[in-house]
Every structure is written in structure tokens, then in C-alpha cells.
N, C-alpha and C positions, 0 to 999 in steps of 0.2 A: 329784968330779963337776965337769965344766967349766961355766963360765958361758957363756951363748949367748943369741941372740935368734932366734926363728923367726916366720914370718908365717902367719897363719890367714886364708884367704879362702874364699868360697863363692859359688855362684849367679852365675857369669859370664854364662850364657845367651847365649853367642856364637851369632850367626845368628838372633836373635829377630826375627820378622817385624814386630813393633810394629803389629799389624793396625789398632788403633783410630786411631793417628796417621796411618797410611798412607792411610786412607780420608779423613781430614780434610785432610791436607797431605803428599803423598808426599815432597816435598823435606825437610821437617822430620823426617819419619820416617827418611829416609836419614841425616840428620845425627845423630839420636839413636843409630842403629845404629853409626855411625862413632865416636860418643862412647864406646860400650861397649868397642870395640876399643882406643881410645886409653887408656881407664882401665886396661885390663890391661897395656898397654905401660908405662904409668907405674908400675904396681905392680911389674912386673919390674925396671924401672930403680931403684926405691927399694930393692928387695930386694938388688940388686947393690951399691948405694951404701952401705947400712948393714951389708953383709956378713952377711946372714941365714944361719943354719945350714941351714935348709930351708924350703920352702913347702908348706903344706897347702891343698888345695882340696877342701872338704867337699861335693862333688856339684854337678851341673848345670853342668859346663863348657860344654856345648852346650845350646841351647834345644830341640833335636830333631834328627831325621835331616838330613843335609846335602843340599841340592839339587845341590851340586857340591863340589869339593875346596877351595874358597877358604877356608872357615872352618877346616877341618882343617889346611891349610898355614899359616894365620896362627898358630894355637895351637902348631904344631910349631916355627915360627920363634921364638916367644917363649920356649918352654921350652928351645930350643937355646941361647939367650942365657944362661939360668940354668945350663945344663950346662957351658958354657965357663967360667962363674964359679965352678964347683964347688958349686953349690947344688942339691941333689936336690929333686924334687917328688913329693909323695905325694897320691894321689887316691882318692876313692870315687866311684862312679857314683850319681846320684840318680834321681828319677823322670823328669826330662826327658832324661837321657842314659843311661838304663838299657841293659843289654846287649841287650835285645830291640828297643830303639828305634833305636840307632845301627848302621846296616848297613855303613857305609864306615869305612875306617881309614887313617891315615897313620903310618908308622913313627916312633916317638918315641925320644929318647935313652934309654940304659939307666938313666940316673939318674931317670927318671920311673917310679914304681911305682904300679900300680892294684890295689886290694884285690879279691880274688875275690868272686864272687856266691854261691857254694855254701855258704860258711861264713865265720865271722869268723876273721881271721888276724892275725899279728903281723909287722911289719917292723922290723928292728933297725938302728939307726945306731950301730955299735960304738964309733967314736971318741968319740961324745958320751954313750954309754950311755943312749940314748933308745930306748924301745920304743913303736911306734905300732900301735894295734889298730884294725881296721876291717873293714867288709863293704860291698860294692857292691850296688846293686839289680839283680836279674835282669830285672825288668819294671817298668812304671810303678806299678802298684798293689801296694805291699808293706804288708800288714796285720799282719805279725808284729812282735813287740817284739824287735828285733835286740839291743838292749842287754843283755838277760838272758843271751845266749849269747857275749858277748865274753870273751876269755881273762882269766885272773887276772893281776894286775900282776906284772912281773918285779921281785923284791926288789933294792933298791939301784940301780934304773934310774929314769929320769924317764919315766913312763908317760902316754901320750896316747890318748884314745879319739877316733876320727874317725867321725862318724855323720851321715847325712842323715835328718832326722826332723822331725815336727811337734811332738815332745815334748809339752808340756802343752796344746798346741792353740793355734791362732791363727785368728782369724775370716777372714782374707783368704787362708788357705792350706789346701789339702786335707790330710786326716789320713793320713800315711804313716809307717811304722815307729814307731808310737806308743809312748811311754814316759813315765815320770814323772821329775821331777828326782831323786827319791829313788833310782830305779833307777840313775841315773848316778852320783850322789855316793857311793852305797854300793859302787861297784865298786872303789874303792881307787886310782883313777888321779889324777894330779896336775893334769890339764887335759882338758876335753872340747871338741873342735873340732866344732861343729855346723854344719849347713847346712839350707836349705829355707825358713826364715823370712827375709824380705827386710829386716827391721828389725834394727838393732843392739840386742842385749839380753844382759845378764849375768843368767842365771837363778840362779846361785849363785857364791860366791867362795871357798868352802873345801870342795872344790876349785872352781876356776873352771869354769863351764859357760857357754859363750859362743856366741851367734849373731853373726857379724860383719856380717850384712846383705849385700846384693848390692853389686857395684862401681858400678853405674850404674842409676838409676831408669828404669823402662820404661813407666810410666803415671802418671796423676794419683793413683793409690793409693800411689805410692812417692815421697813428697816428702822434701826435706831432704838433708843431706850423706850421701854413700855412699862405702864403701871397705872396707878390710880391717883387721886388727888385728896389730900387732907385739907379741909376747909376750916379755918379758925374763925370763930364768931365771937364778937365782943360788943356789948352795948347794943345788941340787936342788929349789927351790921357785919358784913364780911370784913374781917381784919386782914387776912392773908390766905393765900393758896400755896400749898407745898406739894410738889409731885413726889409720889412714893414709887420709886422704880423697883419693880419686883421680878422682872423677866429673868429667866434662866437660860435663854438661848436667843441668838440674834441673827438676822440676815444683814448682809452688807453687799453693796456694789463696789467693785474695785476696777478702775480704769487704769491701764498701764500703757504708757506711750513707748513704742518700740522704735521710734525714729532713729535712735542712735545704735540700734542693734544690727550688727553686720552678719551675725551667725545665730543659729539656734541656741547655742550656749549663752550668748549675750542676752537673748530674749528671756531665757529661763532665769538668768541672774537678775534681770530687771524685775521680773515677776516676784522672785523671792524677796528682793529688797522691799518691794511695795507691800508684800504680805506681812512683813515684820511690823508695820504700823498697826496691824490688827491685834497683835499679840497682847499689848497692854490693855486694849479694850476688852479682850476675852475675859480676863479676871475670873476664871473659873466657869465661865459660860461656854456653852457649845456655840460655835460660830459657823454659819453656812454662807459662803461668799460666792457671788457671781463675778467672774473675772472677764473683763472686756479688753482685748488687745487691739490697739489702734496705732496709727502712724504708718508712714511709708518706710519700708525696710527691705533690704535685699533678701532677708530671710522669709519674706511673705509666702512664697510658693512652697517652700520646705515646711513651714509651720502648718499649713493647711493640708499638705499631702498625707499626713498621718495624724489625724485629729486624736485618735484613740491613744497613741503613745504620748502625744503632747499633753493630753488631759491627765494621764497617769503621772507624767513628770511634774506637772504643776501640783497635783495632789501630794506627791512626795515632798515637794518644796514646802507646801503648807504644813505638813507634819514635821518637817525639820524646824519650822518656826514655832509651832505650838501643836500639841497632840490633838487638840479639839477644834482645829480649823479645817473645815470640809469644803470641798469645791462643789457648789450647787450646780453650776453650769459654766461652760467656757464659751465665750463668743469671740470669734476671730474676725475682726473688722479692719485688719491691716491692708495695705496696698503696696504695689511695687513702686520703687522710685521712678520719677518721671524721666523718660528717655526720649530722645529724638528719633524719628524713623530713619532707618538706614537705607540708602539707595542701593540697588543691585549693582552688579559689575557692569562696566562700560559695554554697551552693545548687548548685554544679556538681559535676562528677565529677573524681576523682583523675587527674592526668596519668600517662600510662604512663611508667614508669621502666625503661629498657633494662637498667640494672645489676641491678635487683631481679629482672627476668624471667630474666636469664642466671644469676644466683646460684641461683634456685630450680631451674632446669634442671640445674645442676651436682649438686644433691642428690637428683635423681630416681633412685630405685633401679633402674628399668629402663634408664635412660640409662647409669648407672655400670656396670651389669653388661655391657652391650653394649660400652662403651668399654674395659673391662678385657680382654674377650675379643679385641677388635681389636688392642690393644696387645701382648698375649701372642703373637698370630699374627705381628705385625710383628717382635717380638724373636726369634722362632724362625727367621725367614727371614734374619736379618742374618748376614753372612759371618763365618767363623772364630770363631763363638761370641761375637761382639762384643756381642750382646744381654745376655750374662751378665757382661760385663767390669765394668760399673758396676752401680748398683742397678737392679733390674728396672724397665722402663718402666711396668708396671702399678702399681708402688709409688709412682710419681710422678704419679698421676692428678690429685690435687688441684692440684699445681703446674702441670700441663699445662692443666687446665681454667681456672685463674686466668689463665694466659698467653693462652689463646685468647680469654677474655672481655675482657682488656685490649686485644688486637689489634682486636676488633670495636668496642669503645667508643672506642678511639683513632682509628679511621678514621671513625666516626660524628662524633666531635668535629671531625676535620679537615674533613669536608664542611660542618659547620655554621659553620665559621669563614670 
């Protein structure tokens, strides 16, 4: 049996609308969309450079039906490069590019093979004695355990299962073509090329059961390096896996502790210092960062009193650090320093404390019920399912109340100064 290297990719999501980013900053959304295409271009270039025997894409080449032929032509152009280099491409359709979803088509080279939707099938690469087994999604919602109906392995061949699946389950992804790791490892294949989960994961190593993750992060839920996997095969066994990092843009979470910040300027200095750690990672990439401010600080009320200006100042600090670090969102989760209640003057009445009044309102059951209902209504009206993209607004009620309280107190403090 020949020694060779193949590439396993999944979840290209070409044509993703990036709804959340588009609403916040259309230009940055366009750049992230371009980064996704550039990532696939780089993957094709690396496949050609290393002389890959073949490329597997385990579902979701496209994010959904095309608005025009641009995305289809882009993919056709890239697989034509592989075809000219003698590198076949093997695909399964996933939930985003299921047969019922994609209504348009562009003719692809004969070296591109897509598994059928009606049954699991086998594609043979005779010169390598490689047998690839797979089945595509006919529609978005596949509840059947496809793995159980995959063909028996071909004796003496290197057998690969290609499957778009949630497998053991993943909190951030819907359950499609569910199966267990035991269902896969017991099939007798040498390698399972999975798709659907956007994080890199090795679910087993004998045989290897692998999610390569997606090529390019698409939201703040998809942080860190993204790419595909180069699989080295020798003597009929997987010898090594090597991640191929091809992303051109990244999302990051950045938590900044402001416990030592006495004033707004101290807080901004702490944020800028924290942002400097991202500059080296940027390395030519576009970076979108969500900044979370936390800790008890005397600057709490002033920070929340003018969120718009604070956001602008943090974006300016990010640009001082690196021209392509962009603020995706600012979360203010700071608090006031703990203080003891002050007694009123002897024989007099207790002074009214606005903070105490607001805190008691936050805990009023009727207020909380009405606030949750209003937030749920807002989330339901947000376009493109954006209200479900992150944690539900109603689940952030305490944080929203704390922020509103800080805004009020910050402005009261400003008037008193």
C-alpha cells in the first residue's frame, strides 16, 4: 500500500452573511467574508504544494443557497486548480448545503465527487487502494444515525468514513445525523473525516475520529486558530496529523480587570496594555475582539455613564496597538467598591441613597417579569435570528440592570461635580 498524505477540511460556509457583524460594521463583515474565501484559496495552495493525494470536505461547502453565481464560481475556480494538479476532491453535503437547500449549480471537474443522499456509498481511488464511504444530507434536518448504514470496510484497503454529524453532541451546534464515537470506531475504518462542529477535536485515535473545525471563524463563538488537517498515511495506517492553519481573521475574548483603576484614564490604560498582547497574534490578520471590563472600581459609574464615548476610546486604543484590531463589542461588568452604609445625622432622617433605591428596584419580581418579557420580544424581532446568536437577552437581565443603574448613577455624579 502506498504512503500518501490527504487533507481533511469541513465547514467552509462560503457565502456566509455574517449577520451579526454586518449589523455592527458592514465593512468589517465584508472583510471577514473575504477572509473565508482567502482561507480556502490558501488551503488549495497548500494542498498543491505538499502534493496531497486528495482533499475531503466533510459538508457545508456553502452557507446556504446562493443569491447569485459568484460563490459557486469561486468554488469551481478553486477545485479546478486542484484538478489541474491531479488532486481529486471528495464531498458530502451537510445541513447548510443539503440537496434541498442549494437550488443552483455550476459544473465542476470530473475529479470532484459528491456522495449521494439516498444511501451511503463507496468511492474508490484505485491507484492508492483507498476506499471512501459517505452519504450526503438530502435536507437540513437529518435525525437518522447515518453511521450505522455505512458499508463494511474493503479488506486490504485504507478505509475512510466521511460524515457530517454532531456525533456526541456539541452545545453550540444543532444535533444532526447523531451517532456515538463507538458507532464510528466499531465500523472498522482507518479514519473518520467528520464535519459540522467548528472546533478542532480528536474524538478517538484508534482509529482517528476527527473534526478539523472550520477554515475561518465567523462569530465571537468561534475563537482561535482555524484550518484543516493534513493526514499522513504510511503502511496502511495513520502516521501523523498536522493542522494546517489558514484563517485570515480571528475573534478574541479579552477580559480586563479594573480593580486597580481609580479613574477612567487608568481604566483605558489597563485596556490598552491588555490589547497589546493581541498585536503579536494578529500577524497580518484582521482581529475582532470582545472586551469585558470587570472588577470593583471607583470608576464604575463614570465608565457606564457614557458607553458610546468609552467604546470609541477603546477602539482608538486598539488602533494605537495595531491598525487591524477592531472592537466587536464592549461588555461592562464592573462594580462599585464595597462600602458600609452611612447612618443619618443624630435625630435626623436617613439620606436617600439612589444606589440602594435602584438595587431594590432590580430585585422587584414584577419589574423583572416585565423586563424579561420586553427583552424576549426584542430578541424575537431582531433580523436573521440574531437574537439567538449569542446568549439570550433575557438571560443577561442582571447585567443589563447593573449597566442601567451605573448609567443613571454616573450621570447623577456628573451633575453633582
